[in-house]
N, C-alpha and C positions, 0 to 999 in steps of 0.2 A: 504493500500500500504506500509506504514511504517513498519507494523507488518510483512508483507510478506518479505520485505527486511531484517529485523532482523533475520527472520527464515533462510533465505538463507545464511546470514553471519554466523550464528551459525552452520549450517550444514557444510559449507565450513571449518570452524575452526575445527570441529570434524574430518573431513576427513583428514585435514593436520596433526593433532595430531596423528591420527590412523596410517597414513603413517610413521610419525616420529617414533612411537613406533615399528612398523613393521621393519623398517630399523635398529633400535637399536638391534634387534635380529640377524640381518644378519652381521652387521659390528661391530668391536670391540669398546669399550667405548671411546677410544681415537679419533675415527672418529665420531661416533654418540652415545652419552650416552643416556640412557633410560630416559623417561619422569619422572619416579619416582625419579631417582637419581637427576635430575635437580631440581625437586620440593623440595626434601629434603634439597638441598643446599640453595635454596631460603628461606626456613623456618629458616634454621640455621643462615642466615644473619640477620634476624629480631632481634635476641637477641645479635648480635655482635655489640658492641658499636663503634668499629673502622669502620665497614661498614656504620653505620648510619652517622658517621662523614664524611666519603668519599662521601656518597650520598648527604649529605648536602652541601659539598664543590662544588660538580659538579652542583647541582641546583643553588647555589649562583653564581657561575661563569657564568653559562649559562644565567640566568635571568638578572643579573646585566649588562652583556655585551649586552644583547638583548635590554634592555631599554635605555642604553646609545646610542646604534646604532640607535634606533628609534628616540630619541630626536635629535641627530646630523643629521640623514638622512632627517627628516622632515624640520629641520632648514635650512640645506644646499639646499634642494630642493626649498624652498621658496625664498632663496637668489638668486639662479640661475634663477628662474622664474622672479624675480623682476628686475634683472640686465642682460640685453641681452649681454653686453660685457663679463661679467663673464661667462655667459652661453656658449658663443662661445668658450671661452678659456678652460673651465674645463669640459664641457659635454663629449667631446671625451675621456678624461682621466677616467671619471667615467665609461664609457662603457668598456674601456680597463681593468680597475681594476676588473670589474665584471667577466672578462674572465680569470683572474689569478687563477690557481689551488690552492686549500687550502694547499696542501703539500708545495707549493712554499712559501706561507706566513709563514708556520710553520718553514721551514728551515731558512728563512731569519730572522724571529723573534728570533730563537735560537742563531743566530750570533749577533744580535743587542742588546738583553736584557739578564738579568739574569733569570735563570729558576725558576720562582715562579708563583703565581696565576695571577699576572699582565700580564704575557706573554700569558696565556690562554685567558684572557679577551680581550687583544689586537687582537689576532688572530681571535676571533669570530667577533669583531667589524669590522675589516678591510674586513672580508669575506662577511658579510651581509649588510654593509653600502651602497654599490652601489645599491642594490636591493631597499632599502627604498628611496634613492634619486631619482632613475629613476621612481618609482611608484608615488612618490609625484609630480614630474614634469609632468608625464602623466596625473594625475588627474587635475592639474592646467591648463594644455594646453587644456583640454577638457571642460573647463567652457564655458557655452553658452554665446557667445558675444552679442547676441540680448538681453538677460536678463540684461547683464551689461549695455548696452546702454539704456535700459528702466529704469534701476535703476538710471542712471545719469540724464536722462530727468526728471524723477519725483523727483529727489533729495532725494532719499532714504538714510537714515542714514547709514554710513559705517558699524556700528555694525550690523545692520539688513542685509546689503548686505553680510557680512561675514557669518552670521548665516543662511540666507535663500538661498544664491547662492553659495558661495565658499565651505562651509562645505559639503552640500549634494553632490556636484560634486567631491570633493577631497577625502573625507573620505573612500568611497568604494575602491578606488585605493590604498590608504594607508593600509587598512585592508587586501586587497589581497596580497600586498607585505609583510605585517606583518605575514601572514600565511606561506608564502613560507620561509621567514627569520627564523621563529620559528622552522620549520622542519630542516633547515640547521644548526641552532644553536646547536641542540643536537648532530648531526653528527660531527660537528666541535669540540665541547668541548671534546668529547670522544677521537677523533684523537689527539687533542692538548695535552690532559692529558697523553695519552699513550706515546707520544714522548718527552714531555718536563718536566713533574713534577713527583713527587713521591707520590702524594695524589690524591684522586678522583677515580671515577669508571674507567676512562681510564687507570690510573696507575695500578689498580687492574687487569684489563684485561691484561696489559703488564706482570705482575707477573704470571698470570695464563698461559699465552702463554709460558713463559720461563719454566714453570713446566709441560707443555703439558696437562694442566687441562681443557679439552674441556668442561666438565660439568660446571665448574665455569664460563667460558667465556659465555656459553649459558644462565646461570642463571643471570649473570650481564647484558647481552643483553636484557633479558626479562624485567628486572627492568627499564632500560633506555627507552625501548619502552613504558612501562606503564607510566613513567613520561612524556614522550613526548606526549602521547595520552591524558593525563590529561590536560596538558597546551593547547593543540590544542582544546580540548573540551571547555575549558574556553573561549578561543579566539573565537570559533565558536558561543558560546552563546552571547558574546559581539557583534559579527558581526550581529547576528540575531536581537538583540536589536537595533543596529544602523540602520539596514535595515528598521525596523518599523518606527524609527525616521525620516529617509530620506523620507519615503513615506509621512509622515505627513508634513514635510517641503516642499515636492514637491507640496502638495495641497495648502500650503501657497503661494508658488511662482506663482501659477496659478492666484492668485488675482491681480498680476501685469498686467496680460493680459487684 
């Protein structure tokens, strides 16, 4: 089944590339450049030290902001779950913050801060933070109360309760939010770089746009898609590992029954 799915994906990719190449014969390069031209530019970037620096900056900004948001989001989620008063006060604002468009945060940040790497990191954090908070809360709210009562009756140690009840319930929700947040991270870092700083892949796209260099924009897009896919692949592997761990912990929980 997996092999069949991969074949379907490969065939669909070949069809898309074939259509792209066909359209490049119909439209001028400024509209749709050829595959070969885009590929040549991608190869030339590999030996370009300034490109490597820009790519590294984009990855650093994205990943550092992502991990900061994960730590803050999980921490805030736990605090709101533990304190019902704070939950009632701040939960509506978290929901509202999730609805604020990225471009609004970018424009506000441009007026609040100086234009440097910190502004990009701030924009990413404020964009994905509500997702992590809400998913953490969702996981905590779905903890089996009967298991918690049983743990209290049998006086199970708190460390074991956290390991065998809390984590198996909460971690899948956090990972689900982490996957969504990671995808949004790469879209946000490019948009933020394009509008606020002069370094990074987003800034390169801005220069390419000003030069009407569609081939360069597409080449840069392919690179950022590949980076995003790589990190999503890593996170998926982590999720699969956690899934197996959760199953084992679930078997442990059954011993309480």
